[in-house]
N, C-alpha and C positions, 0 to 999 in steps of 0.2 A: 173313860174315853175322853174326858175333858182335857187331858194333857196331850192328846194326839196332835193338835196344831203346833204346840210348842216343840214337841219331839220332831215333828216334820221339818220345822224351821231350822232346828239345830242340825238335822241330818243334811239339809240342803246347804247350810253354811260350811259344814265339814267337807262335803263333796266339792264345793266351789273353791276351797283352798288348794285343791290338787291341780287346778288349771294353771298353765304358765302365765307369768306376769310379763307383759311386753315391756322391754327396756329400751326400744329404739335401735336405730342402726349404729354400727361402730363408726366413730368419727374418722374422717379422712386423715391419714398420717402424712407428715411431710417427707420428702425424699431424703435419701442419704447419698452424698457425693463421695466417690472413691476414685483416686488416681493410681493407675498402675504405670510403671515406667519401664521401657525397653531401650537399651543402648549397647549395641554390640561393640562399639569402639571406645567405650568408656574405660578409664583406668580404674575407677571405683564405681559404686552404684550410681553416683550422681556427679561424677567429675570426668572430664575428657578434654581433648585438645581440639582447638578450632582448626578447620570448620567441623562442627560436631552435629550429627543428625541424631535426634532423639524421638522415640515414639511415645506418646502419651495416650493412655487408654482409659476411658471412663465407663467401659461396659460392665464393670462390677458395681456401679452405682445402682440403687434400687428404689422402688416406690410401690406402695400397695395397689395403685391403679395405673402404673406405667409412667415413664418419663417421656415428655414430649419435646423438650429442648435441652441441648447440651451446648454450653458456651464457654470458650476458653479465652483468657486474656493473659498476655505475656508482658513482663515489665518493660520490654523494649517497645511497647506500643502495638504490637501485632495482636489481632483477634481472629478466632476461628470458631466454627461450629462443627458438630459431628462427634461421634463416639471416639474416633481415633484420629489423631493428627501427628504429623512427623516434620516439625519445623527444623531448619538448619540454623545453627548459631555460628556466624562467621567471625564475631569479635570476642576477645577474651572478656571475662567478667562474671558476676554472679547474677543469675536470672531467677525471678519468681514467676511461677506458672499458677494461675488461678483458674479453678473450675467452678462453674455454677450449673446445676441441673434443676429443671422446672418440671412440675407435674401438671395434670389436667386442671387442677384447682388453682393453679398459679402460685403454689407454694414453691419455695426455692431453698436449696441447700448448697453451701459453698465449702470448698477446701482448697488448699494450695500446697505446693512443693517447691523446692529450689534445686537448681543445678549450677555447677561451677564450670566455666569454660576457660581452659588454660591457653596461653599463647603457644604456638608451635615452636619447637626448638629451632635454633638457627640451622641452616643447611650445613652439611658436613664439608661441602666444597664451595669455593668461590669461583664464579665463572665470569671472565671478561670476554667481550665479544666485539668483533668488527666484521663488516661485510661490504662487498660491492656487487656489481652486476654478475660477477662470475663465481665468487666463492664466499663462504662464511668461515671465519677463523675464530676459534675459541681457545682461550688459555684457562686451564683448570688447575687450581692449587688449593691447599687447605684453607678453610674459612675460619682462621684463628690468628692471634698474634704469633709471629715467628720469634724464635729464641736464638740468641747468639750461640753458635756451636752446633746447632742441629742440622741434620741432613734430611732433605725432603725431595720428593719427586714433583715435577711440573709436567703437565700434559698439554700438548698442542693438538687440537682436533680441527681438521680441515674438511669441509663439506662442499662438494661441487654443485653449483646451480646450473651448469651446462656440462657437456662432454669436454672436459678440460684436456688440453694437449700437455701442459706441464704446470706445476706449481713449485715455486722456489720460496723457501722461508729461512730467515736467520734471526736468532735471538741475541740481543745485546744486553749483557748483564750489567747491573749497577755495581758500585764499589762494595756494597754490602753482601754480594753473593759471589761465589766462585764455583767453577765446575771443571772437572777433568775432561769433559767431552767436547767434541766439535759441534757447536751449536748451530748447525745449518743442515738443511735437507732439501731434496728435490724429488717430486713425484711426477711420473710420466703417465699419461693416459688414465685420468680419473673420470669415471662415468658420472653423468648427471644423477644426483641424489645419493651417491656413494660418499663415504667418509674415510679418511685416513687419520690415524692417531700416532703421535710421536711423543715419547716420554724421555725426559732427561733428568739428571740428578744434580742438585746444587747444595752447597753448604753455606749457612749464614755466618758471615765473618764479622759484621759490625752492627751496632745498634743505630737507630735513627730512621729518617724517612728517605726513601730512594725510589727510583722508577725503573721498572723492567720494561724494555722496549723490544718490539718485534717488527721486522720489515719483510715484505714479500712481494711476489709478482706472480700473476696467473695469466695464461694465454689460452685463447679460444678463437679458432678460425683466423689465425694470423693477427688477432687483436690481443693486446696484453694490457693489464691494469695493475697498478701498485696498490698495496694495502699496508697499513701500519696498525699496531696495537700496543697500548701502554697500560701498565698495571702499577699502581702506587703501592709500595710495601712499607709497612710500619713495623719496626723492630724495637721493642722497649730497651 
């Protein structure tokens, strides 16, 4: 029986080894910043024509105890907060979008992405405009260099600012253009806000710079006004 205390001590030591050993709480993990991008008008995933609207979404970012602040910074100087932003980019160029997310412990994670904004293509048509108190006259033709020998159509659009009694208009071609048509017309009784369009065909005869002229007159309540419209043409 003299070995009983030693055996008891050994038994207690073995039993104690089965108890869990405290290792403390798991350390707070830093957040992870993630950017998702949506752009319905983009030509590629990150490329589009100005003005370009892009949605940036940080909702896939994560943290073990929750994100408390989301901050965006754009390379053009703009700054935003919030999970989703939808800035519009009006000017062509390459933009960097930086995202920073913060957790409750003040830890921060950052990431960034880029988009490319392209300049819009030139308009298909060139519009020259003149107006007075009674009418608006627009001359519409292709917005490109004209070529010697080509045939094209030119449109005259007249919009009434009052109930017009009549509108008379005459086109005066420069030496560089020719047309088989009678280049004058008259409109009777054009109501306010209504438009009339007249299309004629010309052929480019010579290169150089020249001026296409238009002259007209409109009448309203026995009052008439004159109007002129000039368009400079460049033919290589």
